[in-house]
N, C-alpha and C positions, 0 to 999 in steps of 0.2 A: 109144478110150479106153472101157471099160464101168465106170460109175457103180456102187458098192456099192449093194443093194438098200436098206439102212437110210438111206442119203443119199438115194436118189432118192424114197424114202417122204416125207422131211421136205420135199423140194422141192415134190412133189407136191399135198402136205397145202395149201400156200399157194395153189395156182392156182384158176380158176374152173373150174367144170363144162365149159363149152364148150370150154376149152382142152383138158382131160383127154381130151374124148371126139373130140378131132383127133388127140391124142397116141397114140389106140390103135392107128393105123396106121402107126404109126414102126417097132415092131419086137414080138415076140413078148413080150419082157421086159416092156415097158411096157403091152401090151395084158393081160397076166397079171395085174399090179399093179393097175391101172385096173378091170379087171373082177372084182378080189376082193370079195364083199361086205363083209368085213370091213374093207376100204380104205374102201369108200362110206361105211360107218358112221361112220368115223372122220372122213371130208372133211366128212360134214355136222355132225358135233359142232363140229367146229374153225369150220365156218364160222358157227354161230348162237351160239358162245360170246360173252360181254359184250365179253371183251378183244378180240374180233376186230373189224375195222373193218365192221361189216355192214351193208350197205346196205338199208332197207327196199325192197321191190320191191311194184309192183302189177301184176295180168295183168288182161287182159281179151279178148274175142274180136273179129275184124275184121268189120266188116259183111256182108262175102262169105262169112264163116264160112271162108275158108281158111288160116287163120292165128292163133295166139295172140301177142298182141302185149305186152312185158314194157316197163313203166316205171320207172325209178330215180328216187328221190324227193331223193336226195343226193349231191354237195352242191347241186344245183338238180335240177329235175324234167327229165329227159329218156327219150329212147326207148332202151331198148336193144336187143338185136337178136329176130326173132320167131320162133316155133316155127309148124312146119307141124303142120296138121290131117291125118288119116286121111281119105282120100276118100269113105270110107264115112260118116262121120259130118258132112261138110260139108251142113247144111241148116237152114233159118230156124227149127226149133224148139230148135236147139242151146242151152244156156245153161250157165254156171259156177254151180255150188252149193256148192262148198267148195273148199278146198286145205288139205293138211298134208303136211310133210316132202318136199315137192318135187312131191307127187302133186297133181292136179287133180279134183275131181270134176264129172262132167258129166251134165245131162238131155236126154235127145233122147224126144222124142213120135213119131217118124217114121222107119220105117214103122210102128213099134209103140214103147210106152214102155220104154226101157231107160236104165239108168244106166252111165257108163262112169269107171273110175279109170283116170287117164293120168299117166304122167309126160312132160312135153312134152320135157325136156333128153334123155332116152334113147330117147324113141318106145314105149315099152313101155306096154301097156294090158292092161285086163282089163274083161268086160262083168259087172255087178250085176245080177241079175234082179230086179222088182218081186216084192212078195210075191205068194202064189198068189191070195189073196182080193181082188188089185189088179189082175187082167188087164183090168178094164173102167176104169182110171184112177181109182177111186174113192179108192185109198189109193198113193199120197199125193193129196189133192185137188189138181186143177190149176192152181187159182187160190190158194188160202191153206195154206200148212205152212211149217214147220221144217226145216232140214236141215243135215248137215254131214258132215265125215268126220274120224276122230281116231286116233291110233295108241296101241296097248295093249303098252305095253313087256315088261310080264310074261310075255304070250305072244306076242310078236313078230307082232301081228295089228292089221290096220287094220279100223275098225268104220265103218260109215254109218249116222247117225242121222236117224230121219225122224218128223216129228209132223204130223198132220193133222186135220180135224174132218171126220169121216163125213159126206156132204152129206146123208142121207136120215135119220140116226140123230141128227144133230147131237150126236155123242160123241166126245170128243178120243181119237187113238189115237196112241201112241208106240213104235216099232219101231226095232231097229238091226240090223245084217247084218256078221256076221263072215266076213270076206274067208278066212280059213283053215280055218273049217269049213263055207263056202259056204251059210249058213241066216240068216233072218232069226228073231227072238225080239221078244216082247212085252216094254216096259220096265212093269215092276210101278209101281203109282202115277201113272201117265200120265193117268187119269180126273181127278184134281186140278189139271190145266194146261190149258187150252185154248188152242191158237196164236192170237197176237191176229191177228184176219181183216183189220182195217183198215189193218196191214203189208204184207199180201200175202205175198209170198217173203221169208224173211229168211236171210239166211247166219249160221252160226253163229260165235261168238268164242271163241277157245281160249285158256283162261287158267288156270293152275293146276291142271294135270292133269284139265280138266273143259271143256266146250262150253256156250256160253250163248245164249240166245233171250231174247226179250221174249214173256209170256204172261200168261193172265188164271188168277189163283188162285181154284179152288174149293172149296177144304180148309175143315173147319171151326175150325181152330185159328188162324185169321188172317182179317182182312175181306178180302170178295171184290173184287177189282180188279189192276191190271196191276203184274206182278212180272219180275224176272228169274228164268229157270228153268235151272238147272245140271243137266247130265247127267256124274256123276261116272265117268271113264272106268276107275277101278279096281273100283268098287261096281257099277258100270251101274246106278244108282239117280237118280231126278230129286230135286232139292230145290231151296227157293226162298232168292231175295237180295232183300229190301225196295228199292223204290227210294229214293232221296235225298230230301228235301225240295225243292219242294213235293210231296206225295204224291199229290195229286188230277191225275192225268194227263188227264182230258178236255179240257183246254185247251193242252195239249200235244203236240207231234209228238216221239216218241222213238226213238233209234237206239243202239245199240250201239258203242263205238269202242275199239280196243284198238291192240295193237303197241308194240315197245321195250319192255316189260315194263310197261306201264300197263293197267290196266282202269277203263275209263269209260264214260258215258254222256251221250248230248247232247240236252237238252231244248230244243225249239224252239216260241216261242209266234210270235204274227203278226209281232212284229217283230224278235225276237232271239235267238240260241242262247247256251246255257249249257252249259257241260262241267262233269262232276263226275267226280274219280276217287275210287278205293276205297283208301287207303292199306293196309288190314289188311283181306285177304281173308274175306268174309262177316261182317264188323263193321259193323253199321248206322252206328254213330255215327263210323265212319272215313270216312264220303264228305267229300269237300270239294270246293268251287267253285272250279276255276283261274284264275287270274290269267293273261291273256293276250290278246292281241288276237285278236277275233274277227270274223267278217264280218257286215256289219250287213244281211243280206239273207235272207230266209226260202226262197229258192231253193236255198241250200246245203246239202248234208250231208257230215257228216266221215266221212273213210274210215280214216285210222289216223294214229297219231302216229310220228315218226320218231326215229331216235337222237339227233338233234340237239336235240330237243324242241318241233320244229314240229308243226302238224297238216294234213294234207292234206285239202283239201275236195274237191267237186264241184258244179256247177253243173247241177241236174237239166233245166235248159232247154237249153242249148247244149253240155252236157258239158264244159265248160273244166274242168282242175282247178287249183286255187289251194293255195298254201301261206302260211300265216299262222304269225307271232308265235315268240315264244320261251318255252317253259313256265318258269312263275312268274315272269316279268317282262313288263315292258310293252315291250319291244324291237320297233320296229316292222318288220318283215321281211315282205314280201309278193312272192311270184311267180307268175305265169299260167304255162300250159301248155295247149295245144290238142291233144286227142287225135285221131289219125288214123283213118280208117275206122271211125268210130263211130255207131251208131244209138241210136235212143230208149230201147231195152231194155238197153242196155248195163250190164254187171254188172262191177265191179273186186274183186279178193280180193287177200289180201296173200299172196306167193308167194317162196318159198326155193328155188332150184334145187337138186337132187341127183340122185347117181347110184344112188341106192337102188333095190331091186326091191321086188316084193311077195313074201310068204310062198312058200317052194319049193314048198307044195301048190297053190297058184295056179296056174293054166294063164295065164300072160301072153301076149299076142299083140304082136309087134314091128311 
């Protein structure tokens, strides 16, 4: 008995990506439906909808760089299945530097600097060249820069954004790469925002159709200091979001934290972390200090919020993951989890699997 296409689509929209990829081998009808770009977009939209039981996931590279390991955070922290890496990218300079709509942005310095946009679920990937003036790795600076990848819905395009400080000129530079046009462009106004060198590499935080980092503001209309810099996907411009109180960050270690519809910042002093969330985007007075159980340990850094209102933290020394609290309450909920195949440079990014492909004008490799 053959199921009607409409019913088959309804069933498939409820299934995880891994099952759908396996089902492509069942018959031509199933393969055709699952391979349809329209179905891939619909499946992704359903998976990330607030009404869907969306499990916050984290992705990191194994220490032998043979695979990307996926960690689910709900109802408890546990490993999901791993994704195999392409043989050509397996080396110790490989790092995850961004994630968007099921694609992961990788940076590889050997044998020469290159960026890779990779869908772990489907295996498709494309190489993103460094800017022409950066063949010597001057841009982005190997040690200090901001980076990320976003989706521009109006043009069905993916943009890779990078900001650095040129080592010789000490001048900030911000650029974005369009996958559809296969070209880099400079972001106007970037000279007002110097990437926060003390933080080293920063993963961008996606929220409200923009991607965010911490940077030093050099403009004339606001006191010089650390702020949140936002790259607006639609206008391709940079703007500033002031930090919550206290505004003097010299005694604090700062990091952005998001996920599950939250936009927040962690401010860590010598003894204790504090997390502020912004209730109304870009409204400075809407920052509030959240009331929840937090680790009394300055070796912990926040990774993400979960749908259930917890915060997942990572111990920077032993790389253990710990889930704390209930957002908005003092309920004591704590769970510890040890990462496998983890090294000292491990980076974890929020990740959602997808069947999505890159724009048709882009030459993807399988």
